[in-house]
ROPAMI-11034 format. One line per field, with one value per residue (C-alpha): residue in three letters; x, y, z. Coordinates in pm, 1 decimal, m for minus. Layout:
residuo: ALA/...
xx: X/...
yy: Y/...
zz: Z/...
//
This chain:
residuo: MET/PHE/PRO/LEU/GLU/HIS/VAL/ALA/GLU/ILE/VAL/PRO/ALA/SER/ALA/GLY/GLY/GLY/LEU/ALA/THR/THR/GLU/LYS/GLY/GLU/GLN/VAL/SER/ARG/PHE/LYS/TYR/VAL/ALA/LEU/VAL/ALA/ALA/VAL/ALA/GLY/LEU/ALA/VAL/PHE/VAL/LEU/PRO/ALA/SER/ALA/GLN/HIS/PHE/GLU/GLU/ALA/SER/GLU/LYS/GLU/CYS/GLY/PRO/LEU/ILE/ALA/GLY/GLU/VAL/GLU/CYS/THR/LEU/THR/ILE/SER/VAL/GLU/ASP/ASP/ILE/GLY/GLY/GLY/ILE/VAL/GLU/GLY/ASP/ASP/VAL/ILE/VAL/THR/LEU/THR/PRO/GLY/THR/THR/GLY/ALA/LYS/PHE/THR/SER/ALA/SER/VAL/SER/GLY/CYS/GLY/GLY/ALA/ALA/VAL/SER/VAL/ASP/SER/ASP/THR/GLN/LEU/SER/VAL/ASP/PRO/ASP/VAL/SER/PRO/VAL/ASP/ASN/CYS/VAL/LEU/VAL/VAL/GLU/GLU/VAL/LEU/ASP/ALA/ALA/ALA/SER/GLY/GLU/ILE/CYS/GLN/THR/ILE/ASP/ASN/ILE/ALA/ASN/SER/PRO/ALA/ILE/THR/VAL/CYS/ALA/ASP/ILE/LEU/VAL/GLY/PRO/GLU/ASP/PRO/GLU/ALA/ASP/CYS/LYS/LYS/GLY/ALA/TRP/GLU/ASP/TRP/GLY/VAL/PHE/LYS/ASN/GLN/GLY/ASP/CYS/VAL/SER/TYR/ILE/ALA/THR/GLY/GLY/ARG/ASN/LEU/PRO/ALA/GLY/GLY
xx: 111.1/m106.0/m138.0/94.4/m194.1/m296.4/48.7/60.0/374.5/504.5/501.4/540.5/223.5/74.5/95.6/m245.5/m92.3/m205.1/m258.9/m75.3/m153.9/50.1/103.4/m201.9/m406.7/m477.2/m513.9/m282.2/m198.8/136.6/208.2/250.6/26.1/350.5/438.2/112.9/168.0/517.5/395.3/128.0/373.5/609.8/359.6/456.7/192.5/226.6/95.4/54.9/249.1/40.5/m53.3/142.9/95.4/275.9/167.5/271.1/33.0/241.5/49.9/m166.6/m393.7/m435.4/m688.9/m713.1/m1019.6/m1319.1/m1324.0/m1555.1/m1652.3/m1293.8/m1041.5/m680.7/m562.9/m228.8/m216.9/112.4/152.4/437.0/549.3/702.8/1053.2/912.3/1140.7/874.7/952.4/751.2/509.6/577.2/546.9/207.4/38.1/m128.5/m188.4/m564.7/m690.9/m1065.2/m1247.8/m1528.9/m1669.6/m1905.8/m2140.2/m1902.6/m2000.6/m1630.0/m1505.5/m1170.1/m1107.3/m729.0/m415.4/m37.7/219.1/585.2/829.6/952.9/1158.1/862.6/508.1/201.4/m145.9/m480.6/m830.6/m1033.3/m1362.2/m1506.7/m1397.3/m1091.0/m728.4/m466.5/m99.0/147.2/515.6/775.7/1029.4/1005.5/992.4/886.1/955.6/1088.1/982.1/700.6/449.1/296.9/m32.3/m155.5/m531.5/m789.3/m1148.2/m1484.1/m1695.8/m2029.4/m1946.7/m1668.2/m1631.1/m1443.0/m1339.4/m1154.0/m943.5/m859.5/m515.6/m478.0/m289.4/m348.8/m82.4/m163.2/m361.9/m528.5/m610.3/m547.2/m770.0/m664.7/m900.4/m886.8/m1120.7/m1202.2/m1169.2/m1428.1/m1343.7/m1347.4/m1669.9/m1590.1/m1462.6/m1305.5/m1117.7/m1062.7/m983.4/m858.1/m511.1/m352.2/m559.2/m675.4/m323.8/m340.0/m605.0/m378.0/m656.3/m749.7/m600.6/m640.6/m848.4/m1144.6/m1148.6/m1177.2/m1451.0/m1648.2/m1629.0/m1777.8/m2038.3/m2176.4/m2177.2/m1903.5/m2073.8/m1789.2/m1507.4/m1155.2/m949.2/m636.2/m344.8
yy: 2969.2/3251.1/3566.6/3842.3/4072.9/3831.4/3831.8/4079.8/4262.9/4322.3/4699.2/4915.9/4948.1/5283.6/5426.4/5283.5/4971.3/4621.0/4681.0/4878.7/4988.9/4935.6/5201.7/5065.0/5135.6/4771.1/4673.9/4382.2/4174.6/4161.7/3818.5/3736.4/3489.1/3361.2/3221.9/3028.9/2897.2/2781.9/2612.5/2425.0/2327.1/2199.5/1960.1/1597.9/1370.9/1019.4/733.0/388.6/120.9/m78.6/m430.6/m711.8/m1081.8/m1263.5/m1617.8/m1833.4/m2040.0/m2340.6/m2328.2/m2637.9/m2847.0/m3221.9/m3412.8/m3771.5/m3993.6/m3914.4/m4166.8/m4146.5/m3791.4/m3663.0/m3581.0/m3463.6/m3212.3/m3051.0/m2691.8/m2583.1/m2204.7/m2104.7/m1751.5/m1554.0/m1409.2/m1060.5/m763.5/m545.9/m683.9/m1004.0/m1085.6/m901.1/m1068.6/m987.7/m948.3/m1288.2/m1506.5/m1564.1/m1900.5/m1906.0/m2233.0/m2281.5/m2623.9/m2667.6/m2962.6/m3142.5/m2955.9/m2938.0/m2721.3/m2672.3/m2847.0/m2813.1/m2720.0/m2707.1/m2528.0/m2555.2/m2385.9/m2031.5/m2019.1/m2103.1/m1978.5/m2005.6/m2102.3/m2046.1/m2169.2/m1847.8/m2011.5/m2315.4/m2166.1/m1952.8/m2006.6/m1739.5/m1814.9/m1575.4/m1610.8/m1603.2/m1412.9/m1096.4/m1054.0/m1389.6/m1457.7/m1726.2/m2013.4/m2263.1/m2277.1/m2620.6/m2623.5/m2961.9/m2941.5/m3162.6/m3107.1/m3252.2/m3324.0/m3479.4/m3598.2/m3637.1/m3382.0/m3067.8/m2802.7/m2479.7/m2240.5/m1877.1/m1753.2/m1381.4/m1117.4/m750.7/m641.6/m903.5/m866.1/m1059.1/m1351.8/m1698.5/m2004.4/m2368.9/m2668.6/m3038.1/m3334.5/m3502.6/m3864.4/m4132.6/m4359.0/m4740.5/m4887.2/m5236.8/m5490.2/m5704.4/m5430.6/m5186.4/m5414.5/m5755.2/m5861.9/m5586.6/m5307.5/m5198.6/m5074.0/m4821.3/m4620.3/m4557.2/m4564.1/m4930.1/m5171.5/m5475.9/m5619.4/m5698.3/m5340.3/m5217.5/m5466.1/m5374.9/m5005.2/m5065.9/m5315.6/m5071.7/m4772.9/m4607.4/m4648.5/m4872.1/m4622.3/m4725.2/m4854.4/m4674.2/m4776.0
zz: m1077.8/m951.3/m1173.6/m1062.0/m980.5/m704.5/m542.4/m256.8/m161.0/186.7/233.1/538.6/739.7/815.0/1163.1/1241.2/1104.3/1011.8/646.7/381.7/27.8/m291.6/m554.3/m735.2/m429.9/m359.3/5.5/90.9/395.2/565.6/416.5/54.5/m114.4/m254.7/87.1/92.0/m257.6/m168.0/144.8/m45.1/m315.5/m50.2/100.6/40.3/m100.0/38.4/m171.7/m20.5/m205.7/m445.6/m348.5/m508.8/m560.1/m278.2/m359.7/m651.6/m859.8/m753.1/m424.2/m397.5/m180.3/m135.3/73.1/185.1/217.9/432.8/717.2/1016.5/923.7/926.0/656.5/658.3/400.3/321.2/197.2/40.7/20.5/m209.1/m120.0/m406.0/m415.0/m365.2/m430.9/m269.4/74.7/103.0/384.0/707.9/1046.7/1196.8/857.5/869.9/569.7/574.2/449.6/381.7/319.3/69.4/161.7/m131.1/m76.2/162.9/479.2/564.2/850.9/1018.0/1349.8/1387.6/1195.3/1220.8/1004.9/912.5/675.8/600.9/920.7/1140.7/1178.0/1396.8/1279.4/1447.0/1365.6/1365.8/1269.2/1092.6/762.1/837.7/937.2/1010.4/948.4/1114.4/1011.8/1289.9/1079.1/874.2/584.3/443.8/76.7/m157.6/68.2/127.4/413.2/467.4/657.2/780.3/830.2/996.1/889.8/975.1/667.9/585.6/234.6/m16.0/m293.9/m388.6/m138.3/m216.8/m14.3/m82.7/22.1/88.8/288.1/371.6/120.6/m141.8/m462.1/m604.6/m377.2/m517.3/m483.8/m467.8/m468.0/m392.5/m368.3/m40.4/m145.9/m87.6/206.4/208.2/67.0/m59.5/201.5/m67.7/m248.4/35.2/329.3/223.2/104.2/309.7/156.4/504.2/577.1/295.0/480.1/778.3/1038.4/1083.6/1336.4/1112.4/829.7/1055.2/1182.2/824.3/732.6/1045.3/962.2/617.8/737.1/996.2/764.4/967.5/1305.4/1426.0/1420.9/1317.2/1609.8/1487.1/1271.0
//
């Protein structure tokens, strides 16, 4: 509160008018400071809602074997049951890739779950997932990814959103592809890889160091 001596009173103006004088001889304006104080006190202060964690630690990533410089991975994004409103349509889930020593980069992706969503490859190391419904919570987004890579090894992905804090990171190993014709191709083992036409196709791939590409399963 302001001291009373700083609160001006509205008093009749003199004939020359604009300003008037109180009994104490103080010159005052037509408007009370009180009005200003009340106006300031009445101003609403808006505070943006604090960020919340939208993604559960149950989110995970799995990758298959590296064959002919390509690997398929599945990213499962578990969205929390969020009483704060969940993820709003248009506020994309951003998936950022850390390829480590693998040289991995995104080439394509598809997504399902949570009532539908769209996914775009923004760059070699970033995907954007945009839900079709709003809000999105208590559901699972499944992102099927295809990546080019130079070597097997660990890759990590960070999952984040404009209203999320903190981001979470999930990792997986790109598995080593077929290396041993006996163990990896014969006695039906070639079928386990899902990319070879027959046993000979698998053996040829290994024998040429991957130069003879798989003919397709």
